[in-house]
C-alpha positions in Angstrom: -1.6 -151.6 -121.1 1.4 -153.8 -121.2 -0.4 -157.2 -120.7 2.6 -158.2 -119.0 2.3 -155.9 -116.1 1.7 -157.5 -112.6 0.5 -156.1 -109.5 4.0 -156.0 -108.3 4.9 -153.6 -111.4 2.3 -151.3 -110.1 3.3 -151.4 -107.0 7.2 -150.7 -107.6 6.1 -147.9 -110.5 3.9 -146.1 -107.8 6.2 -146.2 -105.1 7.9 -143.4 -103.1 11.2 -143.6 -103.5 14.3 -141.2 -101.6 14.6 -137.9 -102.2 18.1 -138.3 -103.5 16.5 -140.5 -106.4 13.4 -138.1 -106.7 13.4 -136.1 -109.6 14.6 -132.8 -109.8 13.3 -129.8 -111.4 15.8 -127.6 -112.8 15.1 -124.3 -114.7 18.6 -122.5 -116.8 20.7 -125.0 -115.0 19.5 -124.5 -111.4 17.5 -126.4 -109.0 13.7 -125.0 -108.5 13.4 -126.6 -105.0 11.1 -128.8 -106.5 11.4 -132.8 -106.6 8.9 -135.2 -107.2 9.8 -138.3 -105.6 6.8 -140.8 -107.1 4.6 -140.9 -109.8 1.7 -139.1 -108.5 4.2 -136.7 -107.2 5.5 -136.3 -110.5 1.9 -135.2 -112.4 0.9 -133.0 -109.4 4.6 -130.8 -110.0 4.1 -131.2 -113.6 1.0 -129.3 -113.5 2.4 -126.4 -111.4 6.2 -126.1 -112.0 7.6 -123.3 -114.8 7.0 -124.3 -117.9 10.7 -123.0 -118.8 11.7 -126.3 -116.6 9.0 -128.4 -118.9 10.5 -127.1 -121.5 14.4 -127.6 -120.7 13.8 -131.4 -119.6 11.5 -133.2 -122.0 13.7 -132.1 -124.9 16.8 -133.8 -123.2 14.4 -137.3 -122.1 15.4 -136.2 -118.5 11.8 -137.5 -117.4 11.8 -140.5 -119.9 15.0 -141.4 -117.8 13.9 -140.8 -114.9 10.6 -142.6 -115.2 12.5 -145.4 -117.1 15.2 -145.9 -114.6 14.3 -145.0 -111.3 10.7 -145.8 -111.3 11.2 -148.5 -113.7 8.2 -147.5 -115.9 9.2 -148.3 -119.6 5.2 -148.1 -120.7 5.5 -144.5 -119.7 8.8 -143.5 -120.8 8.3 -144.7 -124.3 4.4 -143.1 -124.7 6.0 -139.4 -123.8 8.6 -140.2 -126.4 5.4 -139.9 -129.0 4.8 -136.3 -128.7 6.1 -134.0 -131.5 9.1 -132.5 -131.6 7.8 -129.3 -132.1 5.9 -129.2 -129.1 6.9 -126.8 -126.4 4.8 -124.8 -123.4 1.5 -125.1 -122.2 0.7 -127.7 -124.7 4.0 -129.4 -124.2 2.5 -130.0 -120.5 -0.7 -130.4 -121.1 0.3 -133.4 -123.2 2.4 -134.9 -120.8 -0.1 -134.6 -118.0 -2.2 -136.5 -120.4 -0.2 -139.4 -120.5 0.9 -139.3 -117.1 -2.6 -139.4 -115.5 -3.6 -141.6 -117.6 -0.9 -144.3 -117.0 -1.4 -143.3 -113.4 -5.6 -144.4 -113.4 -4.2 -147.7 -115.2 -1.5 -148.6 -112.2 -3.8 -147.9 -110.0 -6.4 -149.6 -111.4 -4.5 -152.9 -112.4 -3.8 -152.5 -108.0 -6.7 -152.2 -106.6 -8.5 -154.8 -109.2 -5.7 -157.4 -108.2 -6.2 -156.6 -104.3 -9.5 -157.3 -104.3 -9.3 -160.3 -105.9 -11.0 -159.5 -109.0 
């Protein structure tokens, strides 16, 4: 975890953004009707969204761009870039989920620890 990350950073990254700033999943260039407005929602939607949407967005850097530009989590966006370029389908989904869920745990832990004064 980035050592300079503080509670306000974790709260900002974990916040709910307005719908129009959410991540709008598409498939074959068409909106799927699924939007994630927080990192937690993103992880949840990533588990169930059609795999073609995952295969469309990841190579283009769409997930990374939204996470860095909208949520402000450069660390997570960078971590996502370590997935090998030839990975796709369910293997890609599994790797993305593992990375995102680990980051969620880190952020929630930091927020909770600092809230409790530990």
